[in-house]
N, C-alpha and C positions, 0 to 999 in steps of 0.2 A: 648852650644849644637850645634852639627853638624847635617847635614841633608843629606839624600840620596834619589835618584830617586826611586819611587815605580813603578816598571814595566813600562808600556807604558802609565800610567795615566797622566803624566806630573806633578805629585805632588812631592814635596820635603818633606819627613817626617823625624821626629827626629829619629836619630839612636838608642836612648834609648826611648822607648815608654811606654805605660801604659797598663798592662794586668788587666782587671777588674773582673776576676774570684774571686779573694780573697775578694772583697767587695760585692760579690753577694751571695755566698754560699759555703759550704763544706771546709772552711778554719778556722773553729773555730769562736769564738765570734767576732762580728763586731759591732762597734759603728757608727751609721749613720752620726752623725755630724763629726766624725773623717774621715769617708769615703769621705764626701764632701770636707773636708779640704785637704785631700790627692789629690783629683782631682784638686782643685784650685792650690795646690803646683806644680802639674805637669805642668800646664800652666805657672805658674810663672818661672819654670825652663826651659822653651822653648820646652817642650814636646807638640807635636801637632797631635799625633796619638794614639787613644785609641781602644783597642780590647775588645770586650765583646761578649755575647751570650744571646739568648732569654731564655735559661734555667738557667742562673746564678741567683739563688734566684727567680725563676719563674718571670723573667722580672725586678727584683729589680735593678740589675746592670745597665740595660738599662735606667730605670727611673731616676737613679741618674745622668747618663750622660745627659738625657733630661733636668734635673734641671740645670746642669752645662751650657748647651747651653743658658738657659734663663738668667743666672747670669753673663756670660762673653761674651764679644763682639769679642774676637779673633777668627780667622779662625782656626778650627782644624777638623780633620777627624775621623770618627767613623766607625770601622769595626765590624759588628756583625755576628752571626752565626745562622744557621737554620738547623733543621733536627732531633735533639735529642728529640723533643717533640713527635715524632712518636711512637705510640704503636699499634702493634709491630714495632720495629725499623728495617724495611726491605728496600731493594733497591727499591721495587715497590712503596713505599711510597714517594719517592723523585720525585713527579710528579708536573705538573703545578698547579693543584688545591691546593695541600698541601703547596707548596713553596709560592704561592701567599698569602695564609692565614697566614703563619708564618711571611712573610715580612710585611704584613699590620699590624699585631700585634706589630712587632718591631717598625714600624713607629709611632704607637700611643705611645708606651713607650718612644721613643726617641724624640717625638714631632718634627718629621721631615716629609717633603714631599717626600724625596727621600733618601734612604740609600746610604752612600758613597761606602761601600763595603759590600756585603753579602757573607758569606763563608759557604759552606756545612760543617757541623759539624761532622767530623770523621764518615762519612757514611760507610755503609757496602761496602766491596771491590767490590761487583758486580755493584755498582753505576758507577764505572769508565768504565764499559762496556755497559752503557746505554746512548747513545748519546741524547736520548730524554730528559734526565734530564738537560743537558747543553743547549739544545735548549729551554727548559722552562726558564732557566736563561737569555738567549738571549732575549726572549720575554719580561721578566720583565724589562730588560734594555730599550727596545724599548718603553715600556709603561711608562717609566719615574719613576718607583718605585725604581729602583736600578741603580746607576751610573756604578759600576763595580762589578765583582764577582771573587771569588777565592775558595779555599778549605783548610780545616784543615785536615791533614792526620795523620795516625798512623804509616805508614811505608814508607821507601824510595821507594819501588816498587809502592805504591799508588801515591806518588809524581811524579814519572816518568810517570806514566800513565796519570795523570792529565795534564801534559805538552802537551799532544797530542791535547787538546781542545783549539782552537785558542782564545777563549774569556777569558781564565784564565789570570788574572792579578797578582795573588798572591797565594803562597802556604805557609801555616803555618805548621811548622814541628818542632819536638823536636830537639834541638841542644844545646849542652853544653859540658863541658870538659869530662863528663861521657858518652855522646852519640855523637860520632864523625863521624859516618858512612855517614851522608848526604854530607859531604864535598868531598867525594871521587868521586862520579859519579853524584849525583843529582845537586850539586851546579854548576858545569860547564854547564850542560844541561839547567838549569833554566836561567843562565846568558846568554847563547847563544840565548835563545828564548825571552829574555828581560822580564822575569817573576820575580816579587818581591819575596823575601824570608823573611818571618816573623818567627824569631827564638823564639819558645815558650819554656817555662820552662827553661830559660837560667840559672837559679839558682838551678835547680834540686829540685823543691818544697821547696826551702829555705835552702837545705843542703849546698849549695855553698856560703851561707853567712858566714859560719864558726861559727855560734852561737849555733848550736845544740850539745847536749851531749847525753850520754846514759840515763841520768836522765830526759831528756826533755819529758814533757807530752803533749799530744794532746787531745783536746776535742772529745767527742763522735761524734760530727757533723763535724769533721775534717777528710777529706779523708786520711790524713797521718796516722790516727790511724786505719782506717777500710779497706783501699784498697791496702795495701802493697803487697798482693798476688792476687790482681785483683778481689776482691769479688763483686764490683759494676760496674767497667768498666776496661778497659785495664790496666794491671799491670804497663805498661811502663809510665803511666801518673803520677805515684806516686814515687818520688825519682828516676825517670828515670828507674824504674824496678830493681834497685840494692838493695841488702840487706842493711838494715839500718846501722848495725855495720860496715860492709865493707866500706860503704860510709864515715863514721866517720874516719876510718883509712886513707882513701885516702885524705880526706880534710886536715888531719894533714901533710901528705906528700906534699900537694900543698901549704900549708901555708908558707913554707920557700921561695916560689917563688914570694910572693906578693910584689909588688914594695913598696919602702919606701914611707910612707905618704898615701898609699891607703888602703882601706878596702878589705877584702876577696871578698865581693860581687862586688865591683868595678873591681877587678882583673878578676873575672869570666866573667863579662860583657865585659870587654875590650878584653878578649880572643875571645869572639864571634865576636866582631867587627873587628878582624884582618882578617876576611874572607870577601873579597870585594864583593862577591856574595850576602851577607846578606844585606837586606834593613834595618832591625832594629831588636833589641832584645826587647822582650816585658815582662819584669819582672812585677810581681804584686806588690802591695803596699797598705797596710791597713792604714798606718799612714804617715803623711807628712814627718817625719824624714826619713822613708824608701825611699820615692820617691826622696827626695833630695839626699840621699846617692847614689841611683842608677843613677840619672841623671849625677852626677859628673864623672861617668865612661867615659863619652864622652870627658872629659877634659884630661884624661890620655894620655901620649905619647904611641906610638906603643911599644908592647912587643918585647923583643930581640929574635933573632933566637934561642939562647940557651934556653930561657924559653919556647918557642913554641916547641922545640925539646923535652924538658923534660916532658912537659904535654902530648905530643904524646906518648912518651915512657911509661909513666905511664898507659895510655889507652891501648897500645898494649900488655903490660905484665900482667896487672891486670884485665882489663875489656873486651877487645876484645872477648875472648872466651865466655863471659857471655851474651853480648848484640848485638854483631855486626851483626849476621845473623838473630836475632829475629825481629829487627825493621829496 
């Protein structure tokens, strides 16, 4: 496993990290023993950065990470998220009182005295025009409840706006072979300001593992069955906002570019790591075998210029008109 600097934190985090949404909720059936085994496998593979949120299984994902902290002695970092518990989910709700309440609940779930990183969880766009929200986060740092903070954003524009706040250490944004826009403007700006980039959905909700077909069935509690058109949250969070059948076609075109001896998932993750502004890719994993496969992406050699050019060409011709200006 290779490691990269996270913002100005001084931390070196694994370039393949662990996204804990899948072991929390909305990804179909989850076995708790298998989830814990997957977390242990992550540490065994050198992964030292875990991303979760207070709403993943109503704190279940956080509690599993709290259990991991009790069972292992290695140093690792946990980034959680806050804000999606708000009802209604409004910009005004991102205030000191609510953020303190959310953070304190996460601390109980994680069995920690101080959260390594708390991220605003895809807040309404207006939050980025409310400096008082970020002042509240600064206060939580001073109070010792939070070491660092960042944001998880829906769009490039939100990411760019977040960079204006000096306390921001990380921006989490969707980035994969199907969603390439962040690399054009956002990445250089984040790198210049020494802000870490956490690439979420690097496997496009599992599509870029190459294991899905037209016959694949998803459970009723799996967002990949009910949110393809944005019924519950932003459409772009499910299969990158791209039509399922079109995604399958594109995966078949990409398959011929997979390096010998590598899996499709490893190829997709290695592509993300080709961008040096990226701190880490955070694929999910419900089973130890998935975690191990993902982690080995760090072992792959750099992709060739020709492969990078062909992936870009596929995006430009087939996907740019569909996604580039939307997110």
